[in-house]
matplotlib code that plots the C-alpha trace (Angstrom):
import matplotlib.pyplot as plt

x = [-36.8, -39.6, -38.7, -35.1, -36.2, -38.4, -35.6, -33.4, -36.0, -37.0, -40.4, -40.4, -44.1, -47.2, -46.1, -42.7, -39.5, -35.8, -32.9, -31.4, -27.9, -28.9, -30.5, -27.5, -25.2, -27.3, -27.5, -23.7, -23.5, -26.2, -24.3, -21.0, -22.7, -24.0, -20.9, -20.8, -24.3, -27.6, -29.1, -27.0, -29.2, -28.8, -29.9, -30.6, -32.2, -35.2, -36.2, -34.4, -36.1, -33.9, -34.9, -33.5, -34.2, -33.3, -34.3, -36.1, -36.1, -39.6, -40.1, -43.3, -45.2, -48.6, -50.8, -53.6, -53.4, -53.1, -54.6, -52.7, -54.3, -54.8, -54.2, -51.9, -53.8, -51.4, -52.5, -52.0, -49.8, -51.6, -50.0, -49.0, -51.6, -51.3, -53.2, -54.9, -55.2, -58.8, -57.9, -55.3, -57.5, -58.6, -57.6, -55.4, -53.4, -53.1, -51.5, -49.1, -48.2, -47.5, -45.2, -43.2, -42.9, -39.3, -38.9, -38.8, -35.6, -35.9, -33.7, -32.6, -33.3, -30.3, -29.7, -29.9, -33.5, -32.9, -32.6, -35.6, -38.0, -35.7, -35.1, -38.8, -39.6, -36.9, -38.2, -41.7, -40.4, -38.5, -41.6, -43.6, -40.9, -40.7, -44.4, -44.3, -41.5, -43.5, -46.5, -44.1, -42.8, -46.3, -46.9, -43.9, -45.1, -48.4, -46.4, -44.6, -48.0, -48.9, -45.8, -46.8, -50.2, -48.5, -46.3, -49.4, -51.0, -47.9, -48.0, -51.7, -50.8, -48.0, -50.4, -51.6, -49.4, -49.3, -45.8, -44.3, -40.5, -40.2, -42.7, -45.8, -49.1, -52.4, -55.8, -55.4, -52.2, -52.9, -54.0, -51.1, -49.3, -45.7, -43.1, -42.8, -39.6, -38.9, -37.7, -38.5, -37.7, -39.3, -37.7, -39.1, -38.0, -38.1, -41.1, -43.4, -45.7, -46.6, -49.8, -47.9, -45.3, -48.0, -49.6, -46.2, -45.5, -48.9, -48.8, -45.3, -46.6, -50.1, -51.9, -55.6, -56.0, -56.8, -53.9, -56.1, -55.8, -52.1, -49.6, -45.9, -44.5, -41.0, -39.8, -36.8, -34.8, -35.9, -39.5, -40.7, -43.2, -44.3, -46.9, -45.9, -48.7, -50.2, -48.4, -45.0, -42.1, -40.7, -37.4, -36.4, -37.4, -35.3, -32.3, -32.8, -33.1, -29.7, -28.8, -28.4, -31.4, -30.4, -31.4, -34.6, -36.7, -39.7, -42.5, -45.6, -48.5, -52.2, -53.7, -56.2, -53.8, -50.9, -50.8, -48.1, -45.7, -44.1, -40.5, -41.5, -43.4, -40.9, -38.1, -39.9, -41.1, -37.9, -37.5, -38.2, -41.5, -40.0, -38.3, -41.5, -43.4, -41.0, -41.6, -45.3, -44.9, -42.8, -45.3, -48.2, -46.2, -45.6, -49.3, -50.3, -47.9, -49.3, -52.8, -52.0, -50.4, -53.5, -55.9, -53.9, -53.8, -57.6, -58.1, -56.0, -58.0, -61.2, -60.1, -59.0, -62.4, -64.3, -62.3, -63.0, -66.7, -66.7, -65.2, -67.7, -70.5, -69.1, -68.9, -72.5, -73.7, -71.8]
y = [77.3, 79.1, 82.4, 82.2, 81.7, 84.7, 86.9, 85.9, 86.9, 90.5, 91.2, 93.0, 92.6, 90.7, 87.1, 88.0, 87.5, 87.7, 86.8, 89.5, 88.6, 89.1, 92.4, 93.7, 92.7, 94.6, 97.6, 97.6, 97.8, 100.5, 102.7, 102.2, 103.5, 106.6, 107.2, 110.8, 111.6, 112.3, 109.0, 106.8, 104.7, 103.9, 100.8, 99.7, 96.9, 97.2, 94.2, 92.0, 93.6, 95.2, 98.8, 100.7, 104.4, 107.3, 109.1, 107.3, 108.8, 108.7, 109.8, 111.5, 109.6, 111.2, 111.7, 113.7, 117.0, 117.0, 119.6, 121.4, 122.5, 126.3, 126.3, 124.1, 124.5, 127.0, 130.2, 133.0, 135.9, 139.1, 141.9, 145.2, 147.9, 150.4, 153.4, 152.7, 155.3, 156.2, 157.7, 160.0, 163.2, 162.5, 164.4, 161.5, 161.5, 165.3, 165.0, 162.4, 164.9, 167.7, 165.5, 164.8, 168.6, 169.8, 172.9, 176.3, 178.2, 181.9, 184.4, 187.6, 190.8, 192.8, 196.3, 198.0, 199.2, 199.8, 196.1, 195.2, 195.1, 192.7, 190.6, 190.5, 189.4, 186.7, 185.6, 185.3, 183.2, 181.0, 180.6, 179.6, 177.1, 175.8, 175.3, 173.6, 171.3, 170.6, 169.4, 167.3, 165.7, 164.9, 163.2, 161.0, 160.0, 159.0, 156.9, 155.2, 154.4, 153.0, 150.8, 149.5, 148.6, 146.6, 144.9, 144.0, 142.5, 140.3, 139.2, 138.2, 136.2, 134.4, 133.2, 130.6, 127.5, 126.1, 125.0, 122.4, 122.1, 125.6, 127.3, 129.0, 128.8, 130.7, 129.3, 129.6, 127.5, 125.1, 122.4, 121.1, 118.0, 117.5, 117.0, 113.4, 111.9, 114.7, 113.3, 114.0, 112.2, 111.3, 110.2, 106.8, 103.5, 99.9, 99.1, 101.4, 100.0, 101.3, 102.9, 104.7, 106.0, 107.4, 109.3, 110.7, 111.8, 113.5, 115.2, 116.6, 118.6, 119.2, 117.3, 117.0, 113.9, 110.6, 108.2, 105.4, 107.0, 106.4, 103.6, 103.0, 101.2, 99.7, 100.4, 98.7, 99.8, 96.5, 97.8, 95.7, 97.4, 96.0, 97.5, 97.5, 96.0, 98.0, 95.7, 95.9, 97.8, 100.2, 101.0, 97.3, 96.6, 99.6, 98.2, 94.7, 96.1, 97.9, 101.6, 102.4, 104.3, 103.8, 100.2, 100.6, 103.5, 103.9, 105.9, 107.4, 106.7, 106.5, 103.1, 103.2, 104.7, 102.1, 98.4, 96.0, 94.6, 91.2, 90.4, 87.9, 90.7, 93.5, 91.7, 92.2, 95.8, 97.5, 95.4, 96.7, 95.9, 93.6, 91.6, 91.3, 90.4, 87.6, 86.3, 86.3, 84.4, 81.7, 81.4, 81.0, 78.3, 76.5, 76.8, 75.2, 72.3, 71.8, 71.9, 69.3, 67.0, 67.3, 66.6, 63.5, 62.3, 62.5, 60.9, 57.9, 57.6, 57.8, 55.0, 52.8, 53.2, 52.5, 49.3, 48.1, 48.9, 46.8, 43.8, 43.9, 44.0, 41.0, 38.9, 39.8, 38.6, 35.3]
z = [51.2, 49.4, 51.2, 50.1, 46.5, 46.6, 48.1, 45.1, 42.6, 41.5, 40.1, 36.8, 35.9, 36.6, 37.2, 35.8, 37.8, 37.2, 39.4, 41.5, 40.3, 36.6, 37.3, 39.2, 36.3, 33.8, 36.2, 36.4, 32.6, 32.5, 34.9, 33.1, 29.9, 31.7, 33.9, 35.1, 33.8, 35.4, 34.1, 36.4, 38.7, 42.4, 44.1, 47.7, 49.6, 51.8, 53.8, 51.3, 48.3, 45.6, 44.8, 41.8, 41.5, 39.2, 36.0, 33.1, 29.7, 28.0, 24.4, 23.2, 20.5, 20.7, 17.6, 19.3, 21.2, 25.0, 27.3, 30.1, 33.3, 33.6, 37.3, 39.4, 42.7, 44.2, 45.7, 43.1, 44.0, 44.3, 42.3, 44.0, 44.0, 41.2, 39.7, 36.4, 33.6, 34.3, 37.7, 36.2, 36.6, 40.2, 43.3, 44.4, 41.2, 41.4, 44.8, 43.4, 40.6, 43.1, 45.0, 41.9, 41.0, 41.7, 44.0, 42.2, 42.2, 43.1, 41.2, 43.0, 41.1, 39.9, 41.4, 38.0, 37.5, 33.8, 33.1, 35.3, 32.4, 30.5, 33.6, 34.3, 30.8, 31.0, 34.4, 33.0, 30.1, 32.6, 34.7, 31.7, 30.6, 34.2, 34.3, 31.0, 32.2, 35.4, 33.2, 31.2, 34.4, 35.5, 32.1, 32.6, 36.0, 34.3, 31.9, 34.8, 36.3, 32.9, 33.0, 36.4, 34.9, 32.2, 34.8, 36.8, 33.7, 33.2, 36.8, 36.3, 33.2, 35.1, 37.7, 35.2, 35.8, 32.2, 31.7, 29.4, 29.3, 30.7, 28.4, 29.6, 27.8, 28.0, 27.4, 23.6, 23.5, 26.3, 23.8, 21.6, 20.5, 21.7, 19.0, 18.0, 19.3, 21.8, 25.1, 28.8, 32.0, 35.3, 38.6, 39.6, 41.2, 40.1, 42.3, 40.4, 37.8, 34.4, 35.7, 38.4, 36.1, 33.8, 36.6, 37.6, 34.1, 33.5, 36.9, 36.2, 33.2, 34.7, 31.8, 32.2, 30.0, 31.8, 32.3, 30.9, 27.4, 27.3, 27.6, 27.4, 24.4, 24.0, 20.4, 18.9, 15.8, 14.2, 14.2, 17.0, 19.2, 22.5, 24.9, 28.5, 30.6, 33.5, 36.0, 34.4, 36.0, 33.3, 35.1, 35.5, 31.9, 30.8, 32.6, 31.1, 27.6, 28.0, 28.2, 24.5, 23.2, 19.6, 20.1, 22.0, 23.5, 25.7, 24.1, 25.5, 23.0, 22.8, 23.5, 20.6, 18.0, 18.2, 17.6, 18.8, 16.2, 17.0, 16.2, 13.4, 11.6, 12.4, 10.6, 7.3, 7.8, 6.5, 3.5, -0.1, -1.7, -4.5, -1.8, 0.2, -3.0, -3.7, -0.1, -0.8, -4.0, -2.3, 0.5, -2.0, -3.8, -0.5, 0.4, -2.9, -2.4, 1.1, -0.2, -2.9, -0.3, 1.9, -0.9, -1.9, 1.7, 2.0, -1.4, -0.4, 2.9, 0.9, -1.4, 1.5, 3.2, 0.0, -0.5, 3.0, 2.6, -0.6, 1.1, 3.9, 1.4, -0.5, 2.8, 3.6, 0.2, 0.5]

ax = plt.figure().add_subplot(projection="3d")
ax.plot(x, y, z, "-o")
ax.set_aspect("equal")
plt.show()
């Protein structure tokens, strides 16, 4: 009998359970809300246990900067060999220049000897111009080598795996604070706890900060703020809260920077100051009334005790 009861219950936190039927009903509503979108969830059963899996939206609510890892543990890609500018005047670079020089074109001399001097002068000018063009071509080849150098530098920079939402950061910009309210998502399942979800999220963006510094908070539009315990199951809680993120959202926040706000306190947060002041005045009046009642009660008790003590004293005298 106990085993059948356990199979009908789904754990959503430490010593927290809900019926499988109720969770499946909320899951149906959740998937209808996100019909045709990537946030739809799938479910299956493993050895009688209900497992829900899919993407969970988590909003950034950090107040302090986070640090990204400069390396992701992958083997860096070695750039192709290239010639730097300081080797431009060596023998090897000279050979490369000679290979790039186009072949010279020979011009046959005309039969008229009278124009030989003019042709010779023209040919000399063409040879000088050709030589000049050859030197220009070699300079261009040097520029190409310089372009390869710049490309190699870009490849070396890209070896640093510092990405956040598709952007790459170097060591100067690897410490930053995500925009408050910006959203990301992680693929998890309903059996994962808050601590496990935090590790998955930090590992996704290669964040060096310790998972112990953060926690997940459930924020409602009413102002209520509830911290998820380490043993809670965020995906199941998200399904139970409903799919609409205008009503409630899951935020990643620092543990020591945020305090929980109960529902009783949250319902007064968005009221105007004069309204809140009137509530305080009424509470003070009620407090004074209760104090007067309590004083009168103890005064009556004191009088009764004194009367009884007086009677006992009179009997003793008699």
